[in-house]
PATOR-189597 format. One record per residue (C-alpha): residue in one letter; y, x, z. Coordinates in Angstrom, 3 decimals. Layout:
N
<rec><type>a</type><north>Y</north><east>X</east><up>Z</up></rec>
...
This chain:
232
<rec><type>m</type><north>40.563</north><east>-26.416</east><up>92.912</up></rec>
<rec><type>t</type><north>39.311</north><east>-24.621</east><up>89.610</up></rec>
<rec><type>e</type><north>37.659</north><east>-21.807</east><up>91.575</up></rec>
<rec><type>s</type><north>35.209</north><east>-24.107</east><up>93.561</up></rec>
<rec><type>l</type><north>34.310</north><east>-26.118</east><up>90.199</up></rec>
<rec><type>k</type><north>31.087</north><east>-24.679</east><up>88.732</up></rec>
<rec><type>p</type><north>30.929</north><east>-23.890</east><up>84.873</up></rec>
<rec><type>h</type><north>28.597</north><east>-26.449</east><up>84.044</up></rec>
<rec><type>l</type><north>30.503</north><east>-29.175</east><up>85.855</up></rec>
<rec><type>w</type><north>33.621</north><east>-27.876</east><up>84.142</up></rec>
<rec><type>f</type><north>32.085</north><east>-28.173</east><up>80.679</up></rec>
<rec><type>t</type><north>30.669</north><east>-31.586</east><up>81.516</up></rec>
<rec><type>l</type><north>34.284</north><east>-32.622</east><up>82.302</up></rec>
<rec><type>y</type><north>35.528</north><east>-31.097</east><up>79.038</up></rec>
<rec><type>r</type><north>32.790</north><east>-33.059</east><up>77.203</up></rec>
<rec><type>l</type><north>34.107</north><east>-36.180</east><up>78.825</up></rec>
<rec><type>m</type><north>37.679</north><east>-35.515</east><up>78.040</up></rec>
<rec><type>n</type><north>36.400</north><east>-35.260</east><up>74.400</up></rec>
<rec><type>m</type><north>34.738</north><east>-38.363</east><up>74.637</up></rec>
<rec><type>g</type><north>37.948</north><east>-40.079</east><up>75.376</up></rec>
<rec><type>a</type><north>37.730</north><east>-40.199</east><up>79.182</up></rec>
<rec><type>g</type><north>41.100</north><east>-38.637</east><up>79.679</up></rec>
<rec><type>r</type><north>42.995</north><east>-41.310</east><up>78.052</up></rec>
<rec><type>r</type><north>41.020</north><east>-44.349</east><up>78.979</up></rec>
<rec><type>e</type><north>37.843</north><east>-45.494</east><up>80.710</up></rec>
<rec><type>i</type><north>34.819</north><east>-45.148</east><up>78.566</up></rec>
<rec><type>r</type><north>31.174</north><east>-46.284</east><up>78.729</up></rec>
<rec><type>v</type><north>28.319</north><east>-43.364</east><up>78.682</up></rec>
<rec><type>s</type><north>24.786</north><east>-43.564</east><up>79.258</up></rec>
<rec><type>t</type><north>23.179</north><east>-40.609</east><up>81.167</up></rec>
<rec><type>t</type><north>20.884</north><east>-40.447</east><up>77.961</up></rec>
<rec><type>e</type><north>23.781</north><east>-40.069</east><up>75.543</up></rec>
<rec><type>l</type><north>25.505</north><east>-37.677</east><up>78.127</up></rec>
<rec><type>s</type><north>22.450</north><east>-35.362</east><up>78.205</up></rec>
<rec><type>s</type><north>22.242</north><east>-35.301</east><up>74.490</up></rec>
<rec><type>v</type><north>25.725</north><east>-33.919</east><up>74.126</up></rec>
<rec><type>l</type><north>25.265</north><east>-31.618</east><up>77.115</up></rec>
<rec><type>g</type><north>22.058</north><east>-30.510</east><up>75.960</up></rec>
<rec><type>c</type><north>20.610</north><east>-30.963</east><up>79.370</up></rec>
<rec><type>s</type><north>17.924</north><east>-33.315</east><up>80.758</up></rec>
<rec><type>q</type><north>19.002</north><east>-36.813</east><up>81.874</up></rec>
<rec><type>q</type><north>18.508</north><east>-36.010</east><up>85.378</up></rec>
<rec><type>s</type><north>20.967</north><east>-33.019</east><up>85.159</up></rec>
<rec><type>a</type><north>23.627</north><east>-35.302</east><up>83.375</up></rec>
<rec><type>s</type><north>23.380</north><east>-37.789</east><up>86.085</up></rec>
<rec><type>r</type><north>23.766</north><east>-35.164</east><up>88.676</up></rec>
<rec><type>h</type><north>26.573</north><east>-33.674</east><up>87.158</up></rec>
<rec><type>l</type><north>28.573</north><east>-37.249</east><up>87.077</up></rec>
<rec><type>r</type><north>27.552</north><east>-37.567</east><up>90.767</up></rec>
<rec><type>l</type><north>29.064</north><east>-34.293</east><up>91.595</up></rec>
<rec><type>l</type><north>32.130</north><east>-34.578</east><up>89.705</up></rec>
<rec><type>e</type><north>32.691</north><east>-38.084</east><up>91.461</up></rec>
<rec><type>q</type><north>32.165</north><east>-36.365</east><up>94.932</up></rec>
<rec><type>l</type><north>34.985</north><east>-33.719</east><up>93.718</up></rec>
<rec><type>g</type><north>37.418</north><east>-36.504</east><up>92.865</up></rec>
<rec><type>m</type><north>37.290</north><east>-35.074</east><up>89.245</up></rec>
<rec><type>i</type><north>36.337</north><east>-38.720</east><up>87.697</up></rec>
<rec><type>e</type><north>35.958</north><east>-42.353</east><up>88.836</up></rec>
<rec><type>r</type><north>32.649</north><east>-43.996</east><up>87.847</up></rec>
<rec><type>r</type><north>31.544</north><east>-47.364</east><up>87.936</up></rec>
<rec><type>v</type><north>27.819</north><east>-47.646</east><up>87.462</up></rec>
<rec><type>g</type><north>26.807</north><east>-50.720</east><up>85.280</up></rec>
<rec><type>v</type><north>23.558</north><east>-52.037</east><up>83.350</up></rec>
<rec><type>n</type><north>24.152</north><east>-50.246</east><up>80.097</up></rec>
<rec><type>g</type><north>25.688</north><east>-46.990</east><up>81.637</up></rec>
<rec><type>s</type><north>28.536</north><east>-45.782</east><up>83.566</up></rec>
<rec><type>h</type><north>32.191</north><east>-46.564</east><up>83.038</up></rec>
<rec><type>i</type><north>34.069</north><east>-43.137</east><up>83.601</up></rec>
<rec><type>r</type><north>37.403</north><east>-42.055</east><up>83.670</up></rec>
<rec><type>i</type><north>38.894</north><east>-38.597</east><up>84.589</up></rec>
<rec><type>t</type><north>41.294</north><east>-38.733</east><up>87.529</up></rec>
<rec><type>e</type><north>44.807</north><east>-36.868</east><up>87.782</up></rec>
<rec><type>e</type><north>42.965</north><east>-34.233</east><up>89.729</up></rec>
<rec><type>g</type><north>40.179</north><east>-33.746</east><up>86.951</up></rec>
<rec><type>l</type><north>43.053</north><east>-33.538</east><up>84.411</up></rec>
<rec><type>r</type><north>44.910</north><east>-30.779</east><up>86.395</up></rec>
<rec><type>v</type><north>41.877</north><east>-28.611</east><up>86.521</up></rec>
<rec><type>l</type><north>41.410</north><east>-28.900</east><up>82.646</up></rec>
<rec><type>w</type><north>45.127</north><east>-28.040</east><up>82.089</up></rec>
<rec><type>e</type><north>44.481</north><east>-25.068</east><up>84.385</up></rec>
<rec><type>v</type><north>41.824</north><east>-23.794</east><up>82.663</up></rec>
<rec><type>y</type><north>43.907</north><east>-24.444</east><up>79.274</up></rec>
<rec><type>y</type><north>46.610</north><east>-22.483</east><up>80.501</up></rec>
<rec><type>g</type><north>44.428</north><east>-19.540</east><up>81.839</up></rec>
<rec><type>l</type><north>42.764</north><east>-19.462</east><up>78.207</up></rec>
<rec><type>r</type><north>46.181</north><east>-19.450</east><up>76.544</up></rec>
<rec><type>r</type><north>47.606</north><east>-16.673</east><up>78.496</up></rec>
<rec><type>q</type><north>44.474</north><east>-14.309</east><up>78.007</up></rec>
<rec><type>l</type><north>44.323</north><east>-15.462</east><up>74.082</up></rec>
<rec><type>e</type><north>48.223</north><east>-14.862</east><up>73.620</up></rec>
<rec><type>e</type><north>48.515</north><east>-11.990</east><up>75.613</up></rec>
<rec><type>g</type><north>52.074</north><east>-13.095</east><up>76.953</up></rec>
<rec><type>e</type><north>53.921</north><east>-15.164</east><up>79.486</up></rec>
<rec><type>l</type><north>53.463</north><east>-18.717</east><up>79.776</up></rec>
<rec><type>e</type><north>56.692</north><east>-20.759</east><up>79.250</up></rec>
<rec><type>a</type><north>58.950</north><east>-21.487</east><up>82.353</up></rec>
<rec><type>y</type><north>60.715</north><east>-24.638</east><up>83.349</up></rec>
<rec><type>i</type><north>64.250</north><east>-24.810</east><up>84.142</up></rec>
<rec><type>f</type><north>65.092</north><east>-27.579</east><up>86.609</up></rec>
<rec><type>e</type><north>68.052</north><east>-28.979</east><up>87.769</up></rec>
<rec><type>g</type><north>68.264</north><east>-31.109</east><up>91.065</up></rec>
<rec><type>v</type><north>70.274</north><east>-32.850</east><up>93.477</up></rec>
<rec><type>v</type><north>70.340</north><east>-31.556</east><up>96.949</up></rec>
<rec><type>f</type><north>69.263</north><east>-33.938</east><up>99.979</up></rec>
<rec><type>t</type><north>68.426</north><east>-33.776</east><up>103.314</up></rec>
<rec><type>g</type><north>64.714</north><east>-34.079</east><up>103.962</up></rec>
<rec><type>l</type><north>62.880</north><east>-35.170</east><up>107.130</up></rec>
<rec><type>g</type><north>62.736</north><east>-31.799</east><up>108.811</up></rec>
<rec><type>e</type><north>59.364</north><east>-31.116</east><up>108.070</up></rec>
<rec><type>g</type><north>59.420</north><east>-28.072</east><up>106.002</up></rec>
<rec><type>a</type><north>60.594</north><east>-25.994</east><up>108.922</up></rec>
<rec><type>y</type><north>57.725</north><east>-27.083</east><up>110.917</up></rec>
<rec><type>y</type><north>55.022</north><east>-26.127</east><up>107.879</up></rec>
<rec><type>i</type><north>56.387</north><east>-22.827</east><up>106.952</up></rec>
<rec><type>t</type><north>56.582</north><east>-21.677</east><up>110.500</up></rec>
<rec><type>r</type><north>52.922</north><east>-22.160</east><up>110.828</up></rec>
<rec><type>d</type><north>51.403</north><east>-18.580</east><up>111.151</up></rec>
<rec><type>g</type><north>48.436</north><east>-19.945</east><up>108.669</up></rec>
<rec><type>y</type><north>51.104</north><east>-20.519</east><up>106.018</up></rec>
<rec><type>r</type><north>53.743</north><east>-17.806</east><up>107.071</up></rec>
<rec><type>g</type><north>51.132</north><east>-14.761</east><up>106.588</up></rec>
<rec><type>q</type><north>50.138</north><east>-16.147</east><up>103.290</up></rec>
<rec><type>i</type><north>53.463</north><east>-16.339</east><up>101.877</up></rec>
<rec><type>r</type><north>54.235</north><east>-12.904</east><up>102.988</up></rec>
<rec><type>e</type><north>51.007</north><east>-11.509</east><up>101.611</up></rec>
<rec><type>k</type><north>51.150</north><east>-13.617</east><up>98.476</up></rec>
<rec><type>l</type><north>54.704</north><east>-14.273</east><up>97.541</up></rec>
<rec><type>g</type><north>55.964</north><east>-11.012</east><up>98.912</up></rec>
<rec><type>f</type><north>58.434</north><east>-12.310</east><up>101.275</up></rec>
<rec><type>d</type><north>59.202</north><east>-13.694</east><up>104.854</up></rec>
<rec><type>p</type><north>60.257</north><east>-17.108</east><up>104.233</up></rec>
<rec><type>y</type><north>63.429</north><east>-18.973</east><up>105.777</up></rec>
<rec><type>p</type><north>61.850</north><east>-21.510</east><up>108.481</up></rec>
<rec><type>g</type><north>62.476</north><east>-24.739</east><up>106.013</up></rec>
<rec><type>t</type><north>62.548</north><east>-25.897</east><up>102.463</up></rec>
<rec><type>l</type><north>65.415</north><east>-26.740</east><up>99.969</up></rec>
<rec><type>n</type><north>64.879</north><east>-30.322</east><up>98.810</up></rec>
<rec><type>l</type><north>66.139</north><east>-31.236</east><up>95.219</up></rec>
<rec><type>r</type><north>66.044</north><east>-34.811</east><up>93.910</up></rec>
<rec><type>l</type><north>64.788</north><east>-34.620</east><up>90.248</up></rec>
<rec><type>s</type><north>65.449</north><east>-37.284</east><up>87.584</up></rec>
<rec><type>g</type><north>64.646</north><east>-38.265</east><up>83.974</up></rec>
<rec><type>g</type><north>62.882</north><east>-35.562</east><up>82.182</up></rec>
<rec><type>y</type><north>62.833</north><east>-33.208</east><up>84.978</up></rec>
<rec><type>i</type><north>60.324</north><east>-35.431</east><up>86.678</up></rec>
<rec><type>e</type><north>57.937</north><east>-35.139</east><up>84.144</up></rec>
<rec><type>m</type><north>58.459</north><east>-31.309</east><up>83.716</up></rec>
<rec><type>k</type><north>57.489</north><east>-31.101</east><up>87.393</up></rec>
<rec><type>r</type><north>53.965</north><east>-32.550</east><up>86.315</up></rec>
<rec><type>r</type><north>53.741</north><east>-30.011</east><up>83.948</up></rec>
<rec><type>l</type><north>54.483</north><east>-27.494</east><up>86.184</up></rec>
<rec><type>t</type><north>51.709</north><east>-28.513</east><up>88.789</up></rec>
<rec><type>r</type><north>49.240</north><east>-28.169</east><up>85.964</up></rec>
<rec><type>m</type><north>49.923</north><east>-24.640</east><up>85.526</up></rec>
<rec><type>p</type><north>47.955</north><east>-21.952</east><up>87.375</up></rec>
<rec><type>a</type><north>49.397</north><east>-21.253</east><up>90.862</up></rec>
<rec><type>i</type><north>49.429</north><east>-19.044</east><up>93.943</up></rec>
<rec><type>i</type><north>47.487</north><east>-20.924</east><up>96.467</up></rec>
<rec><type>l</type><north>48.076</north><east>-20.782</east><up>99.784</up></rec>
<rec><type>e</type><north>44.680</north><east>-21.970</east><up>101.677</up></rec>
<rec><type>g</type><north>44.487</north><east>-24.789</east><up>104.036</up></rec>
<rec><type>f</type><north>43.691</north><east>-23.971</east><up>107.439</up></rec>
<rec><type>k</type><north>43.133</north><east>-25.421</east><up>111.052</up></rec>
<rec><type>d</type><north>44.885</north><east>-24.545</east><up>114.284</up></rec>
<rec><type>e</type><north>44.674</north><east>-25.894</east><up>117.753</up></rec>
<rec><type>e</type><north>46.763</north><east>-28.951</east><up>116.704</up></rec>
<rec><type>r</type><north>45.648</north><east>-29.949</east><up>113.370</up></rec>
<rec><type>s</type><north>44.449</north><east>-29.237</east><up>110.157</up></rec>
<rec><type>f</type><north>46.903</north><east>-28.164</east><up>107.064</up></rec>
<rec><type>g</type><north>46.210</north><east>-28.855</east><up>103.470</up></rec>
<rec><type>a</type><north>46.321</north><east>-26.102</east><up>100.410</up></rec>
<rec><type>v</type><north>49.965</north><east>-25.411</east><up>98.896</up></rec>
<rec><type>r</type><north>50.502</north><east>-24.452</east><up>95.295</up></rec>
<rec><type>c</type><north>53.382</north><east>-21.864</east><up>94.853</up></rec>
<rec><type>y</type><north>55.297</north><east>-20.953</east><up>91.651</up></rec>
<rec><type>p</type><north>57.683</north><east>-17.960</east><up>91.581</up></rec>
<rec><type>a</type><north>61.116</north><east>-19.108</east><up>91.021</up></rec>
<rec><type>i</type><north>64.440</north><east>-18.053</east><up>90.718</up></rec>
<rec><type>i</type><north>67.372</north><east>-20.344</east><up>92.397</up></rec>
<rec><type>n</type><north>70.917</north><east>-20.520</east><up>90.931</up></rec>
<rec><type>d</type><north>70.155</north><east>-17.342</east><up>88.955</up></rec>
<rec><type>d</type><north>70.486</north><east>-15.356</east><up>91.857</up></rec>
<rec><type>v</type><north>67.914</north><east>-15.817</east><up>94.793</up></rec>
<rec><type>e</type><north>64.254</north><east>-15.321</east><up>94.099</up></rec>
<rec><type>g</type><north>61.662</north><east>-17.837</east><up>95.994</up></rec>
<rec><type>a</type><north>59.156</north><east>-20.278</east><up>94.932</up></rec>
<rec><type>v</type><north>58.816</north><east>-23.936</east><up>94.168</up></rec>
<rec><type>i</type><north>55.873</north><east>-25.253</east><up>96.643</up></rec>
<rec><type>v</type><north>53.614</north><east>-28.276</east><up>95.819</up></rec>
<rec><type>a</type><north>51.539</north><east>-29.254</east><up>98.856</up></rec>
<rec><type>d</type><north>48.333</north><east>-30.928</east><up>98.654</up></rec>
<rec><type>r</type><north>49.569</north><east>-33.367</east><up>101.484</up></rec>
<rec><type>t</type><north>53.054</north><east>-34.520</east><up>100.910</up></rec>
<rec><type>i</type><north>55.149</north><east>-37.326</east><up>101.520</up></rec>
<rec><type>y</type><north>57.108</north><east>-36.606</east><up>98.659</up></rec>
<rec><type>d</type><north>56.474</north><east>-37.827</east><up>94.955</up></rec>
<rec><type>d</type><north>57.084</north><east>-36.144</east><up>91.665</up></rec>
<rec><type>s</type><north>60.883</north><east>-36.649</east><up>91.960</up></rec>
<rec><type>v</type><north>61.059</north><east>-34.026</east><up>94.751</up></rec>
<rec><type>l</type><north>61.250</north><east>-30.436</east><up>94.099</up></rec>
<rec><type>e</type><north>60.811</north><east>-28.284</east><up>97.349</up></rec>
<rec><type>v</type><north>61.943</north><east>-24.409</east><up>97.256</up></rec>
<rec><type>i</type><north>61.527</north><east>-21.820</east><up>99.737</up></rec>
<rec><type>s</type><north>62.899</north><east>-18.391</east><up>99.894</up></rec>
<rec><type>p</type><north>63.631</north><east>-15.420</east><up>102.130</up></rec>
<rec><type>i</type><north>67.138</north><east>-16.614</east><up>103.108</up></rec>
<rec><type>y</type><north>68.926</north><east>-20.000</east><up>104.085</up></rec>
<rec><type>l</type><north>69.862</north><east>-21.034</east><up>100.736</up></rec>
<rec><type>r</type><north>72.307</north><east>-23.911</east><up>101.663</up></rec>
<rec><type>k</type><north>74.363</north><east>-21.259</east><up>103.507</up></rec>
<rec><type>h</type><north>74.109</north><east>-18.854</east><up>100.726</up></rec>
<rec><type>f</type><north>75.244</north><east>-21.078</east><up>98.105</up></rec>
<rec><type>n</type><north>77.648</north><east>-23.210</east><up>100.551</up></rec>
<rec><type>l</type><north>75.279</north><east>-26.313</east><up>99.389</up></rec>
<rec><type>r</type><north>76.035</north><east>-29.795</east><up>100.608</up></rec>
<rec><type>d</type><north>74.059</north><east>-33.069</east><up>99.992</up></rec>
<rec><type>g</type><north>74.725</north><east>-34.131</east><up>96.310</up></rec>
<rec><type>d</type><north>75.180</north><east>-30.482</east><up>95.119</up></rec>
<rec><type>l</type><north>73.362</north><east>-29.686</east><up>91.881</up></rec>
<rec><type>v</type><north>71.091</north><east>-26.699</east><up>91.962</up></rec>
<rec><type>r</type><north>69.276</north><east>-24.904</east><up>88.842</up></rec>
<rec><type>v</type><north>65.856</north><east>-23.558</east><up>89.522</up></rec>
<rec><type>y</type><north>63.927</north><east>-21.442</east><up>87.114</up></rec>
<rec><type>a</type><north>60.212</north><east>-21.816</east><up>87.873</up></rec>
<rec><type>s</type><north>57.095</north><east>-20.127</east><up>86.109</up></rec>
<rec><type>s</type><north>53.160</north><east>-19.966</east><up>86.538</up></rec>
<rec><type>p</type><north>52.490</north><east>-16.465</east><up>87.975</up></rec>
<rec><type>r</type><north>50.456</north><east>-13.832</east><up>85.669</up></rec>
<rec><type>r</type><north>47.419</north><east>-14.798</east><up>87.785</up></rec>
<rec><type>s</type><north>46.564</north><east>-17.674</east><up>89.738</up></rec>
<rec><type>s</type><north>45.390</north><east>-16.313</east><up>93.261</up></rec>
<rec><type>s</type><north>43.829</north><east>-17.863</east><up>96.313</up></rec>
């Protein structure tokens, strides 16, 4: 997460992006990178090692330098900082996204996760409602899939991961949402999930299927945006 990325490492990631590593694999020596960063060769080497350990870059060490590409996680962090800066500089709301997806029945895991005290308490505290024990699953298609990818790059309300007596649970990113122009809730994106970007998971304080009389195959509209401030 951005909060755990030290400023000097973020700046190194930013410089690598400027060198083209966000679009393709580049070759760079620690001597060249140290010159760009204005630090010692040893520091540049350490930055690369730490970024690799954090999963922000992929690196292959060669004779004439390292072959480096920024990972999807690294790009997400850069996007998050970009949106944060944009918000502060423009002093306004970030753009929202309007999704339309088709209801489908999931595997029932939503109820299991949402009812864990570690998540439920954080939802009450950070989102301001007691969640219905389950998620509404929507299948996205076409441009909505890329729209979801853009949404997940924006700052989010973070539900921290935790451990209980049974297992460990990963972090969850939450985006305030309005479902069918009527019910407030949130789009959730779990760090550990069986779903790909074609699925939008929605939570709310009520049973959405019953409230809207929804069946599999019905179309649902979701308005989602980044919160004013990311939280953790």
